[in-house]
Steps between C-alpha positions, in 0.01 A plus 500: 500500500456134416473268799637169375418185693592218261801280571669575167467875557654501847802270460747500212751231591392167648762240605486186281389278789196728558391560144255210494325637808486863377401427142177329598398775745329796330487691827772484768260410779425183302852390599430500873304173541762320289816607679523228767451208264737654243776557753454150637536358151823694443645372823400144423647508147809699595652788304834526321738719698297469820563291810285387793544712811257271674210280395274700266732806491714562191762774489705627209868590483643776720192521722573657840285396792583665832456331841150543639321485165227233468396340170210254495431274199420512224726780389738591215762766571659649189870543433676780681208571735571624852278399791578702809465422874144455624346456156212249502401320179187307585490276194373519141764766420699549182764769478684592182866581478679763710207577727526638855275370776571717798499478878160414645338482156235231460405330170238240417335376181673751277722543197787747485662542158862611458665768716203558725569667833292452815781601732352631825194388700280415202207260467450346158215251489297370204681745277705528179789747488654583164861539397686768700193576712589657836314522825605773742551428867178397676285483187259205501271311265169456680343187357168446682194726514352568842171339395676192365328526163668432164727778377390717208761691300371855450645623170348637181252224563429272795692171489353221712790283619295245687784487754478587872870582512662730245783726603672737258615483138805718426603548142865505394688788662221601738638682804290509818591760764561433867201423719250445217200267536396324181143392560375165361508493118719806448674510160788741439612551140850471357755763608256676732618652827283543807559765770567373856208442742247466215201271537441333162187344360411416141709516183773760438636585152851435375772765480339715769558650840233430761501781757165390648198296384360807330826670391671303224728666248670367187872454540696742281725338246867571552651721231731323257868572559 
């Protein structure tokens, strides 16, 4: 099973305001050092259909922000997104449209494309989550190695990121079960599901079911009606 890691292989639809950033990044972890400056530029220039919630924080139409949520600049919150009580956005965050940021979920230096769900007690730091990606309750993106060294992506080859902090990269439609730990530099392919309580490390193929690190099966195609 192919273990794709390139940006163009993991994400199909990129919002127009992010295309410039994605097109010049061959690998998704290349996006991470650019996020803060890019979000800041968007907030300084303004975006059609978006308004300022506060200085450095742009929100689209029909965004719902519940009492008790905290959003630090710079941040761009996509149209129709819901930010629930106790959510903490620590800055350098971009969410696409119709995302859900749940109670007690914490985000920093990350990009969420459209319809991403991090609805219950999730940590998403230094990460990129593709369209319709879902994180089960209590699943977290660990972004710093215990030895503090630069993160290496362990796929079909070793990819040196040169970065101390790299969380997780989730392809479009990836579904992470409850209580999973995604170790630094984990990449989950498009439309791949992960069993609850799984500890992930390395690169996982698209269209698969991850039952454990060593038990990965190809997802069966649904029969045509």
